[in-house]
N, C-alpha and C positions, 0 to 999 in steps of 0.2 A: 559375156557382158554382164549378166546378172551376178555371176560369181565375183567379178571384179568390183561391182557395186556393193555387194555384201561385204567384201574385204575392206573397202574404203569406209563403209559404215561402221564396221567393227573397229578399225583403226581410230576413226574419229571418236567413237564411244569410249574406247580405252584411253585415248589421249586426253579427252575432256575430263574423264573421271580421275586420271592421274594428276592432271593440273589442279583440279579441285582438292584432291587429297593432299597434294603438295602444299597448297595454300594453308590448309588446316594444320598440316604437320609443321610448317614454318611458324605459324602463330603459336602452336603448342610449344615449340622449342624456345621461342622468345619468352613465353610465360615461364617455362621451366628455368631458363637461365636467370631471369630476373628474380624468381623466387629463391634460387640457389644462392644468390648474392645477399638476399634479404634474410634468409632463414637464420643465420647466426644471431641476428638481433633478438630472436625469440628465446634464446637459450638463457637459463639462469646460471648463477655462479656455481662452480664445483671446486671441491677441495679433495686432494688425495694425499694420505699420509706417506711421508718419506722416511722419517726416522724419529727416534725419541731418545732422550737421555735425561740425567738428573743433575741439577746444580746443587752443590753443597752449601753455597752461601745463602743464608736466610734473610739477609738484609738488603734485598734488591729494591731499588727505587724506580728504575726505568729500564725498558727493554726496547731495542731498535735493530733494524737491519740496514746494511748499506745496499746500494743500487744493484750490485752484481750478485746479491744473495749469498755471498761467501762468508761474510763475517756478521756476527751478532754482537752489538755493543751493549754491555750490561753495566749500568750505573749502580753502585752501591751507596748506601747512605753514609758510609764512613770515608768517602772520597776516593774510592778505587774505580777504575774504568777497565773492565775485562772485555777483551776482544776474543770471541770464541769462534771456532769453525761452526758455521750454522748447521752443517750436515750432521756432525757427530759430537759437538760440544767440547772438542779439544781446545785448550787455551793457546791462542796464537800469540797474544801479547797482553801484558798487564801494565797500565799506566796509573800513576798517582796524580790526582788533581792537586795543584799547589795551594792546599789549604793551610792557613796559618796554624802553628802549633799551639798558640795560646787561646784558641777559641774552638769550642765543639760545634758540630753541625746541628742545627735545629730544624731545618726545612730544606726541601728540594723541589725544583720545578723545571719544566722545559718550555722552550718557546716554539716557534714554528718548526715542525719536524723536518721540513725540507732544508732548514738552515743548520740543523744539528746543535742549536743553542740550548744551554742549560745553566742553571744557577743554583748555588748552595747558599742558603741563609745561615748565619752564625748566631751564636748566643750572645755576642757582644754588640749586636746591631750592625755588623758588617755583612757583606755578601761577596761571593766570588763568581764572576761571569766567565764562562768558557764555551767552547764549541768543539765538537768532534769533527775531524777532517780526515780525508783519505787521499794519500798521495799514490798515484798510479804510475807504474813503470813496467817495462817489458824486457827483463833480463832473459837472454837466450830465447827470445820470442815467446815467452810465457808471461801471462799477466800476473803482476804482483801488486797487492794492495797493502800499503803501509799506513796503519792508523796512527793518528797523532792528536794532540790536544792543542788548541790555539786559544789565546787569551786576548780578545779584542780590546779590552781596557787595561791590559797589562796583567802580570801574574800576581799582583798584590790585591788583596781584598779591598773593596770600596765601601765607604761609609754610607749607610742607608738611614740609620736612626742616630742622630747626634746624642740622644740620651743613653744609648748603649743597651737598650732592652733587646731581649732575644726576639729574633724574627720567626714568629710561629708559622706563618704562611707567606710564601713569596710568589711573584710572577715576573717574567721578563719578556721583553719583546724588542726586537731591533726595528727602528722606525727610520724615516727619512732624516730625522734630526739627531740620530744617535741611538742610545739605548734607554728604554724606560723600565723602571723596576717599581713594582708595587709590593707592599709588605704589610701584613697584619702582625702587630707586636704582641708579646705575651701579656702586656698590661692593657690590651684592648684598643690601641690606637691604629689608625689606617694611614699609611705613609705612601708618598710617591716621590721617586728620585729620578732625575733625568741626567744622563751622562753623555758627554761628547769627548771623543778621543781624537787627538791630532798627532800624526807621526811626522817628525822632522825629516825632510827630504835628504839632508846631509848627514845627520848624526843617527837617524833612526830612533831617536828618543821619543817616547810617547808622553804627550802632555794631556792631562785630564781636566776637564771642566765639569762641574756637577752642581746641581741645586736640589735641595730637599724641600718637600712640601707636606704639610699635615692636612689630611682630608677629613671631612665630617665622618664620624664613626657610624657604621650601619647600626640598625636597631639590635641586631644580634651579631655575635662575633663571626667573622668570615672564616669559612672552612676551605674555600677554593677561590683563587683570584685569577683573572684572565685580562690581559691588555690586548687590544686589537693592533693590527699591523701598522696602522697610521698613528698610533699613540694618541688617539683622541677619545677613546672610550675604555672604561674599566668596568668589569663585571665581577661582583662579589656574591658567591653563594654561601648562605649561612646554614646553621644546623637544623633549622625548622622548615627547610624546603623553599625558601624565598631567594630570589636573585635581585640584587640591588645594582642599578645602573648609574654610573657616575660619568658626567661629562668632564673630561680632563684635557680638552683641546687647549684651554688656557690653564696651565697647572696652578697658577697663582689664584685663579678664581674657580677652581674645580669644585663641583657641587653634586650632590645626590639628586638625580632627576626624578626617579621613581623606583618603586619596588613592586615585584610581581611574585605571586605564588606559582612556582614552576611545577610542583607536584601536588597530588591530592593531600588533603588535610591528614595529619598524622604520619605522613611519609617524609623522607629526606632525599636531598640530592646526593647521590652516591658517585656520580661521575659527571664531569663537565669539560668539554673540549670545543675548540673552534674547528669548523671545516676549513678547507683550503681557502685562503684569502682573508680569514679572520673576520668575516662578516656574519656568518651564521654560527649560532651556538647549538651544540647537541647536548641535551640534558638527559641524563639517566637517573632513574629514581629507584628507591629501595623496593618499590612494588613491581619492578621490571619494565616500567614504561620508558619509552624513548620519544623525545619530541625535538623539533627544530624551532629555533627562535631567532629573529633578527630585528633590527631597529626599523620602524616604519614611521614616516613623518605624518602626523595627524593634521586635522584641519586647523589647529592652532599653531602649526609650523614647529611643533615640538616633537622630537623623536621619542617613540615609545617602544619598549621591548615587547614584541608581539609573538604569540604562539602561532606558527605557520602550519605545521602538519605533525601528525603523530605516526609512528611506525609500529609494526607488529610487536606486540608485547612479549617480553621474555618470561621464562618460567621462574627466574629468580632475580634478585636484586642485581642491577647493573654494576659490575665491579671495575670494568676497564673499557676504554674507548681508544681506538686507533684510527685517526682520520687518514684518508688517502693523501698522498703528497701532491698530486696534480689534478685531482677531480673532486667533485662534491659528494664523495662517498665515504663510508666509514665501516669499521668492524667493531662490534660490541661483544664483550664477554660478560657472563653473569655468574651468580653464585651457584647455579645448578650445574655448571660445567659446560654450558652450551655457548656457541658463538652465533651471531647473526650478522650477515652482510647486508647492508642497507645503502640506498642511494637517495639523496635528498630531492633533486630536481624531478626525477621520474617517480618519486614516492613509491619505490619498490623495495621489498625485502627479498633479496635474491637467494638467500640461503639461511636456514635456521637448523642447526645440527649440533647434537651433543658430542663433545670431543673429550670429555673427562667426567669422572664421577666426583670431582672436588671443585670448589670455586676457582675460577680463573682470576689470577691477580694481575697479570700483565699480558699484553699482546704486542708482537713486533710485526709490523706490516712492511712488505717490500716497497721501496720507493717507486717501483715500476709495476706494482700490483700483480706479481707473479708468485709470491711466496708469503707464508704466514707462520709465525712462531707463537705458540701459546705456553704460558707458564702458570701452573696451578699452585695450590696452596702448599703441597708437599715438595715443591722444587722440581717437579717433572716438567720437562720441556718436550713439546711435540712440534715437529717440522712438517709443514704441509706445502705441497704445490697448489697454487691458486690459479684458477681460470675464471676470470671475470672481465671479459673484454668489452662488453657493450651495456653497461648498467644504465646509461643515460636515457635509454629508450623504453617507453611503455605506451600503452594505448592512451593513458591519461595525458602523458607528456606530448604525444603526437597530435591528439585530436581534442583534448580538453584544455580549459584554462589552467595555467600554472602560475603560482605566486613565486616569481623569481626574486632573487636578492636585489635590494635597492628599489623595488617597485612598490607602489602604494596599494596594490591589490592583484588578484589573479588576472591574467591576460593571455592573449595569443601573440607569440613572438617567434620570428625566425631570425636567429643570429648565431651562425654556426661556428665562428672562430674569432680569435682575438690575439693580441701579441703577448698575452700573459697567461700563465697557468692558473692564476686566480679567477680567470673568466669562467662563467657558468654557461655552458652550451645550451642553446635554446633551439629546439628542433621541432617546433610546432608546424605541422603541414597545413593548418587551417588558412593562414594568410596566403600561402602559395596556391592552394586549391581554389580559394575564393578569388584570388587574383586571376587565375586561369579562366574561371567562369565569368568573371567581370569583363575581362578583355573580349571573350567570345560573345558575351551578351551584347555589348555595345557595338561590336563589329556586325553582328547579325541584325541589330536594330537599324543600322545604317544600310546594310547590304540587301536584306531580304525584300523590303518593299520595292526598292529600285530594280533589283534583278528580276523579280517575278513579274512586276508590271511591265518592265521592258520586254521580257520574254513573251508575255501574252500579246502585247501590241505588235511585236516583231513577227510572231508566228501567225496572227489572225488578221491584223489590220494593215500591216505594212505591205507595200507593193513588192513584187518579187525582186525587181532590180535593186531597190533600196535595201531590202533584206540581204541580198547577196553581198552588199558592202558592209552593213552594220554587224551581222552575225560573225563573219570571220575576223573583223576588227576587234570585237569584244573578246573572242576566243583567243586571239593572239596576245591579249593582255595577260592571260594566264601564264604565258611563258616569261613574263617580266620577273627577274629575280627579286625575291622579297627583301634581299639585303639593300637593293636600290630603293625600294619603297620605304624601308626603315631609315635609310640614310636621308632621304628627302623629308620624311616625317620629322625626324629629330632635328635636322639642321635648317629646314626651311618652313615646314608647315607649323611646327610648334611655336616658333617666334612670331610667325604671321598671325596665328590665332590669338596669341597673347596680346599682340598689338592691335588687332581688329576684332576683339571679342564681341562687341555688339553686332558687327557685320555678320558674324557666323550665325547667330540666332536669327537675325533678320533674314538671312538667305534661306534658312530652313522654314521660316514663316511665309515670306513674301513670294518666293519663287513658285510654290504650289498655288498661291492665290492669284499670282500673275498669269499662270498657265490656265487656270479656270476662267479668269476674266478674258484672256485672249481667245479661248475657245468659244466663250459666249459671244464675243464680238464677231468672231468668224461665222458663227451660226446665224447672226443677225444680218449679215451681208446678203445682197441679192443673190438668188440662185444662179443667175447667169454669170455673175462674177466668180462664184465658188466653183462653177463647172469648169473654169479654166485650169484649175488644179486637179490633176488626176487623182482618183481615190487611192489612198495609201501613202500619199506624199504630204498629208497635212502636218504630220509630226515635224517635218523639216522646217515648217514655218515658226515653230516654237523655239528654235535654236537662238535666233536674235533676241527673242523675249527673255530667255534665260540669261544670256550674256549681258543684256542691258540691265536687268534687275540686279544681277550679281555685282556689276560695276557700280551701280547706284548705292547699293548697300555698303560696299567697301568705302566709297567716297564719303558717305554720310557718317561713317563710324566715329570719327573724331568729334563731330558735332553732337552726335547722340550721347557720347560720353560726357561732354561738357554740360549738356542740357539735363541729363537724368542721373549721372553717376559721379558728379563732382570732379570730372576730368579724367577719371580712371576707373573702369569697371572692375578691374582686378582688385584695386584697393578697396572699392566699395564692397566686393564680396568678402574680403578679409575683415572689414569693419563689422559686417553682419554675422561673422562667425563661420564663414565658408572658406575652407582652405583651398588655395589655388596654386597648383604646381604647373610650371611651364610644360613639362612632358606629362600628360595626363591621359585619362581614359577617353576623352573626347578626341584627342589626336590619334590614339590607337584605334578607336572605332572607325574613324574616317580612313586611315591608312590601311588597316586590316580589312575594312569593308571593300576597298578597291581590289585587294588580293582575292577576296572570296566571291565577289560579284561574277567574274567570268565562269566559275564553276557552277554556281546556282543558275545563272542565265542560260548557259549552254544546255544543261540537262532539262531545265524547265521548258525552254524553247522547243527542244526536240519532242518532249512529251505533249505539248500543246499542238504542235504542228502535225503530229501523228494521230490526232483525234480523227476518227473516220469522217469523211466528208458527208456521208449520208445522214449522220446525226445532226450536223450543223444545217445542212440543207433542209432536212425535215423540220427542224425547229423554225427556220425562216419561213418555210411553207405554211406552217401553222400560225404565222402572224407575229412571231417573236421578233423583237428588234435585235440588231447585232450584239448590243450589250447584254440584253436578256439572254441571248444564246450563249454568250461567253460565261455569264454567271451561272446559268442553269444547266448548261450542257457541257461546255468545253472544260471549264475548271473542274467540275466533279469527275469527269471522265479522265482528265489528266492528273487528278490529285495524287495517285500513287507515285507518279514521276516527279511531281512538284515536291511532295513530302521527302522523297529520296534526295532531291537536289538540296533541300534545306538542311537535311541531316548530314549530308556529305560536306556541305559548306560549314556546318557547325563543327564537324570533326576536324576539318582543315583549320578552323579558327582556334580550336582547343589546342592543337599541336603546333601552332605557329611559334617560331622562335625568334627570328631575326628582327621582325618588326617590333615586337614587344621588348626585345633586348635593347633596341636603339631609341625607342620613342616613349618609354614609360618612366624612366628614372630608376627603375628596379627597386622600388621601395616596398618591402613586404608588409603592407598595411592591410587592415581588416575593415573595409567599408566599401560601399558602392557609390561613393562620391565621384561624379563624372569629371570633376576638376582636379582629382588627385590621381597619382599613378598607381602602379601595382607591380608585383613580381609574380610571374607565372611559373608553373612547374617546369616547363621546357626551358625557359630562359634561365631559371636557377640552375638547372643541370648544366647548361652550356657555360655558365659563368664559373661555377664552383668545382665542377668535376676535374678540370685540369690542374687545380691547385691543391686538391686533397690527397692525403696519404692513402695508398691502396690498402684495402681491408680495414681501414679505420671505421669508427662509428659514423663519422661524417660521410665517408665513401658509401657505406651501406645504406644510410638514410637517403642519399641521392638516388641510389638504385630503387629504394622504396618509392621515391617520388616518381620514378619512371614506371614502376609497377602500378601506382595509383593512376597515372596518366593513361597507361595501357588499359586498365580496367574501365576507366571512364569512357574512353572511346569505344571499347568493346561493348559495353552495356548500351551506350547510345546507338551504336550501329545495330545491335540485336533488337532493341526496342523499335528502331526505325524500320527494320525489315519486317517485324511482326505487324506493325501498323500498316506498312505498305501492302502486305499481302491481304490484310483485311479490307483495305480500301479497294484493292484490285478485285477481290471477290465480290465486294458490294456493288461495284459499278461495271462488272463484267457483262451484265445482262443488257447494258445500253447498246 
């Protein structure tokens, strides 16, 4: 018999130990898996050399790659377009741009790199606009890329300067209204021309409409011109390091808005390019500096070109810039032969590496960011494989304020996707983390007092028969699906609160006062009358009081709004500057509070009920009243269990998904306004994970959100256990 008992003890010991180790192992696996998905976000960019070769042509104006990284497009200043095998430099095809024979080329420029647009300025004041295009076919199931040149305005050069002066510098951009061309002439004038081409549906003939405008000349002659994608803004960089901003939204009334010094005194702007979307300018200086600029609307409602951030300085003058085709990143080459890979939003320099001992004249970046070509001063070309998958993420972008394009200042924003590649991803976790804590805080603010006070009353004051009904009823509430609570909160509770807003605050105020008044009246009644109610049933007498006061508050709500809030409390809140959303933190606090109350109540009630009877009896014997006994003996003794209940309830609230998903409006805002909604980490994962691409930056940031949520709950539970053990040790001697 003793041997069998020892065997059972040993089995129990091993079983419990194995279960505990299994829980620890499962938590460790969860953490490892989440970190495995998040780890790639921490990696920097990498390049690996693939091949190198030499170009004999010394008159190269531009260098680009197509999206499959097979062909490199080389634009020469004399109007040739060479398509080379990117891997070894072999000539695949040579095309001649349809330049007129009676005018020489005086300038060259490109538009949005993703559009393949380019322009040749001519010495007689004309310009030719064209674009590279790639026709894809699969003969014998093998991909074949056929390069070609298209002329969106026709193959004839268009007039830019009616006076026929040489176009010293040009810029081109395709806008929603056609094509905009800016030009700086040899005689110092600044011109703007707008072209619209219409193709006949029947004949295929292209009819061209155009208008030319003369703009105010900048203080210094322009060396680099850029037009934004909307055709509303023109930027001119001059020879002394200044950038001049022109408003050309109305070409007939175009004017110079203001000028800024973009580099230090004595330095010059050596490179100037738009980031994707043509909102931000990247300015490279002769001193190796790199900075991002974009227009910010000031207090006077006038847009000013503003320096937003600076990047890691290069060792030599910036000689070339290659913006990414679909993100807010870019590659910079300098006179020392080094390249730097930078990203604007995250303010990261992902790579700084020398690739040549001579200045880099041109860079060719893959449209899908997987390859990079560099061309240095002696015509040497190097082909690199590029690995730069998640540049959008950094600690500052995730947890700090970021100055996003179009904003008036740094802020916290979560906006992960859009319908356009021009979009700037915003991955700040601050609104989501704060929203998680906000939802949990208001839920606990509602649930903790009710649950703990109800548990103390049920365990210590309530009669056994009534307790046998109340406790199981509240515990059964825990089995209610939270999706039902979220459904009711979003479709019934939120409109009800909006319609009866004064009643809600009146209920929170007057029900406790009514209960105190009813208790005072009860204690004032004759003892013989009070003796008719058995001890422990007094709480049931308050149910009619609560129902009556609640009904009165709701009934009086319209009158209160008329008397004190001009007929609408919501509008009154708006008028005094307090935003009110129908689905807000108040709704979430009430709905999630009902979900959390059963957990806190059940654990607290058990902890209070299990306080040894000899402690309470001893306290009563020494003359303490029941309430003095509760406050001085019962609650301190049960405090480890009460604290555990609160922390478990808080953990439940932090991880709640369906209620906040259906009752908050899911607005990722950063405040603790009880009348506004929020978006929590768990709800955000539930909403966005099914729609994101696997292994994308967005996908991994969502896993990072899950890791943050896991860490928050783990830390809270660890702290709760430490505090519980200390409380248990402190009151174990009672």
